[in-house]
N, C-alpha and C positions, 0 to 999 in steps of 0.2 A: 094683290097687285103690288108689284115692286117697281113702280115708276122711278123711284129715287135710287134704286139699286143699292139700298142700304144693307148693312150687315145686321142680322138678327143675333141676339145673344140669349143663351139659355143657361139657367143655373145648373151647376153640376155638383152633386154631393158625392165626392169621391175621396177616399183616403189612399194616398200613395204610400208604398212601403218605404222605410228609411233606407239609406245606403247600406247600413249595417245589415238590415234584413235581406237586402238583395245579395250582398256578398256572402252572407251565411247560408243562403239557399241556392248557391250556384258554385261553379268551379272557377269563377272569376276572382282575381286578386286585385289589390290596389295597384300593384305594378302593372298588371294587364290593363286596367283602366287608364293609367297614365300613358301607356304605349298607344292605346286606342285614341286618346285625346291628342297626343302628339301627332299621330298619323292624320287625324282629321285637320288639325291646324296646319299641317304641311301640304294638304291636298285640296281643302275646301276653301273657296273664296267667301269669307264671312261678309264681305261688302255686298255680295249678291245673295247670300244665304244667311241672313241674320238669325233665323230660327236655330240654326246649328250653333251659332255663337252663344245664344241665350242658353241653349241646352248644355253646352260645354261649361259655361260659367256656373250654371246651377249645380253641376256635378262637382266642379272644383270647390265651390263654396260649401257644399254638403260634406265633401271629404275633409275639408279643413275644420268645419264646425263639429264634426264627429270625431275629431282627433285621429283621423286615419292617415293624415299626411301633415307635414310640418309647414310652417309659414314660408320658408324659403322656396319649397317646391310649389306651393300654391301661388306665390308671387311670380315665379317663373312662368307658370301656366297662364296666369292672367296677363303678364307682359307679352307673351307670345300671341295671345288672343287679341290684344289691343294692336300689336304690330300688324297682324294679319288684317284686322278690320281697317286700319288706316291705309295700309298698302293696297287693299282691294276695293276700297270705298269710292263711290263717285263724289263724296263730299269734297275732297280736295280738287277734283276736276271742276266742280261747280264753283268753288272759290277762285280757281284759276281763270274761269270764264268771265267772272265778274270783276276781277282785279288783276290787270296785267302786270302790275308791280306787286306781286304777292309778298307782303310782309306781315300779314295777319297770322295769328296762331289759332289752332283749332282748340277749343275749350273742351274740358272733360264732359261738360253738358252736351256739347254737339256730338261727341263720340258716343255717349250713352244713348242719346236720341237716335243716332244712326243705327246703333246695335238693336234697339228695341222696336224699330219700325220696319 
């Protein structure tokens, strides 16, 4: 009976391959991954598709941690991700609705919260 319409969680024991293992086992290159990431960031509204933003961030983070890309390129990717999220998020709309003289700034915590929900 799901009267509360709650979400059920189940434990998963899964090991995902590393980004190096994925790249070594395919024809995909780091440059191709970046082109795909850039294409997603140019076409997908992360404010409405937060799961895509989380996935993109995970790949960028793994590329950087695995020394497959440099800090500058990773920072550019994350900046583009945040720009997309802020531009397409309803967060600023809701702030505008509650504050007609919008002088508030959006905190990093609010952006992270928006990305992960």
